[in-house]
C-alpha positions in Angstrom: 57.4 74.0 -118.4 54.3 73.9 -120.4 53.1 70.5 -121.7 50.4 69.9 -124.3 49.5 66.2 -124.6 47.1 64.0 -126.3 46.5 60.7 -124.5 44.1 58.5 -126.4 42.2 56.0 -124.3 43.4 52.6 -125.2 46.6 53.9 -126.9 48.8 51.7 -124.7 46.8 48.7 -125.7 47.0 49.7 -129.4 50.7 50.0 -129.1 50.9 46.5 -127.6 48.9 45.2 -130.5 51.2 47.0 -132.9 54.2 45.3 -131.4 52.4 41.9 -131.7 51.3 42.5 -135.2 54.6 43.7 -136.5 57.5 45.1 -134.4 58.9 47.0 -137.4 55.7 49.0 -137.8 55.7 50.3 -134.3 58.5 52.8 -134.9 56.8 54.0 -138.1 53.6 54.6 -136.2 55.3 56.5 -133.5 57.1 58.7 -136.1 53.9 59.4 -137.9 52.2 60.2 -134.6 55.0 62.6 -133.7 54.4 64.3 -137.1 50.9 65.1 -135.8 52.4 66.8 -132.7 54.8 68.7 -134.9 51.9 70.5 -136.6 51.0 72.0 -133.2 54.6 72.6 -132.2 55.3 74.5 -135.5 52.3 76.7 -134.9 53.5 77.3 -131.3 57.0 78.2 -132.5 55.6 80.7 -135.0 53.4 82.3 -132.4 56.4 82.8 -130.1 58.9 83.8 -132.8 59.3 87.1 -131.0 61.3 85.3 -128.3 64.9 84.2 -128.8 64.5 81.2 -126.5 61.0 79.8 -126.4 60.8 78.4 -130.0 64.1 76.5 -129.4 62.7 74.9 -126.3 59.6 73.5 -128.0 59.9 69.8 -128.8 57.7 66.8 -129.7 57.8 63.3 -128.4 55.6 60.3 -128.9 55.2 57.5 -126.4 53.1 54.4 -126.1 50.4 56.6 -124.5 50.2 59.4 -127.0 51.9 62.5 -128.3 53.5 65.3 -126.2 54.5 68.8 -127.2 56.7 70.4 -124.5 58.2 73.9 -124.2 60.1 75.9 -121.7 62.2 74.2 -119.0 65.8 75.2 -118.5 66.1 76.7 -122.0 63.3 79.1 -121.5 62.1 79.1 -117.9 59.9 82.2 -118.5 57.6 80.2 -120.8 55.3 78.9 -118.1 54.7 82.4 -116.7 54.0 83.8 -120.2 51.6 81.0 -121.0 49.6 81.7 -117.8 51.2 78.9 -115.8 49.4 75.6 -114.9 46.2 77.5 -113.9 45.9 79.5 -117.1 46.0 82.8 -115.3 45.4 85.9 -117.4 48.2 87.9 -115.8 51.4 87.4 -113.8 53.6 89.6 -111.7 57.4 90.0 -112.0 60.1 92.5 -111.0 61.2 95.1 -113.5 64.6 94.2 -114.9 67.3 95.6 -112.6 64.8 96.7 -109.9 64.0 94.2 -107.2 61.7 96.8 -105.5 59.5 97.5 -108.5 57.0 94.9 -109.7 54.6 95.0 -112.6 51.6 93.0 -113.8 51.9 91.5 -117.3 49.3 89.9 -119.4 49.9 86.3 -120.2 50.3 85.2 -123.8 48.9 81.6 -124.1 50.5 80.8 -127.4 50.6 77.0 -126.7 46.8 76.9 -126.1 46.1 79.0 -129.1 48.3 76.8 -131.3 46.5 73.7 -130.0 43.1 75.2 -130.6 44.1 76.3 -134.1 45.7 73.0 -135.2 43.9 70.3 -133.2 41.7 69.2 -136.2 44.7 69.0 -138.6 46.8 67.1 -136.0 44.0 64.7 -135.3 43.6 64.0 -139.0 47.3 63.3 -139.3 47.1 60.9 -136.3 44.1 59.2 -137.8 46.0 58.8 -141.2 48.9 57.3 -139.3 46.7 54.7 -137.6 44.9 53.9 -140.9 48.3 53.4 -142.6 49.5 51.2 -139.8 46.3 49.1 -139.9 46.6 48.6 -143.6 50.3 47.6 -143.4 49.6 45.3 -140.5 47.0 43.5 -142.6 43.8 44.9 -141.0 40.9 45.7 -143.3 
C-alpha cells in the first residue's frame, strides 16, 4: 500500500481549536481539506488509468492530523511494487506470469510521487483556502 500524506505541525491543535470555536465548522473544514487531497488523488488516478485496479483503490481521507491519499491494498496489491515500494526503488523483480522459474526486472512507475509533485502547490492552495474560510466563519480576522 502506498500512502501520501500531509501532516501539518500543529494541525491537531488547530482541530481542537476548531471544535472549541464551533463544532459544526469542524466537519466543513475536514471536507474542504479532503478536497485538497482529492486534487492529488485525481492526478494519481489519471496517471494509472492504464490499470484496471489501481485507480479504484485510490482514496482520500482527512483526519485531525492532516490529509491522506492512499492507494493499493487488497484491491491492487501490485501498486506498492509498481510505485517503487517504501524505498522508492527504480526497479523490482517478479516472476513471468505462468512461469515460476523465470523472473524479470521491471522499471517502477512512481505515479503517486509524480502526482504529488505536480499538484502539491494546487493542493496546498486549496488547503489554505479551507483554513481561511474556516477562520472567517469562526469569527477570526
